[in-house]
Structures are given as C-alpha cells and as structure tokens.
N, C-alpha and C positions, 0 to 999 in steps of 0.2 A: 340461492345462488346469489354469492358475494363475488362483487367485481371490485377492484382496485386499481388505481392507475400509477403507474411507475413514475415516479417523480423525475427520473434521468431522461428516460426514453419516450415517456408518454404512451407506452403500451398498455393497453387493458389486461388485467390478469385476473383468470377464474380463481378465486380464493380457495374453492371447494378442491381443485385438482392440482393447482400451482401456488401453493400460498406463498405471499410474498414475506419480505423480511423488513423490519423496521430500518429506515434511512438512518445510516451512522451520523449523519450531521443534523437530522431533524426527526425526533422521536414522535412527531405527529404526521410524518409522511412514509410512504412505502416505496420500495425499490425490488426490482426482479432481480433473480439469481445472475442473469448475464451481467447485468450493470453492478451488481455488488462484486463479482469478480473481477471487473475492469478498475473497480474503485479500490482494492485491496492488493491487486498486483505491483503498483508502483511503492506501496509501502513495504510489502515483503521484499522487493527487490533492493530497496534502501536499505532494509535491516539486515539483508545478506553481504551487502557492500561493506556495512559496518562489523560485522562479524568477521568477514574474510580477512579484514583488516587487522583487527583486533588478535586474531589467530595467527598472524604474520604469513597468511597466504598471499601470494603475488597476486596483484590485480588482474582481473581475467578481462582480456581484451574482446569486444563484439557483445557486451552486455548492453542492460538498457541505460539510460540516462540516470534513471533513480538509484541503479547501483553504483554508478560513477559517482554521483553526489554522496552516497552513503559511505563510500570508500575514501573519498576525499575528506569528508566530514571527521571521519575517525583519525584519519593520517595527519589533519591538522591539529585535531585535538592533542594527540600523543606528542607532537611537535612542540606545543605550546607547554604540555606538561615538563617535558624534557627540558625546554629553556629555563622553566621556573625552579627545578632542582638544581641547577647548575650554581 
C-alpha cells in the first residue's frame, strides 16, 4: 500500500486506488486530482479569453477573472501592435 500526501490540501492519497499526479510546480511533490483541476482551471480560462479576443469574439460577460485578464491581455497586445504599425 502506497500513501502519498497532496501538497495542496494535505489529504492522504492511496496510491494503489487513486494514484496522484506530480505537482506542476514541484516535481518532488504530489497533488490529488481535485487540486490539479483547481490549478488548471484559471489557466484554461485565461487561454480562452486570449483566444476569444484573437478570433474577434466579443467579450463574454460573467466569466471568471482569469478569462477577463486573458481577454484584456490580448486586447492590449493587439492595440500596441496596431500603434506600432501606424
């Protein structure tokens, strides 16, 4: 029986039934699936905001702060590029 400690929530994980993943920020630590999903969600939302802006899709109200930051990041980037090409 292998037991691992999730470095985010301090939950003990039974490696035989629920094998943990390597922590994305520390390859010597482990993380449970629930905590991994929480860490990945903001990045996915940020990337979705960037892609929506890049594709010319109007900003979607009521999205996460990460989505708003991604959309704003891409918008400002496009504005700087437009200014430089004038």
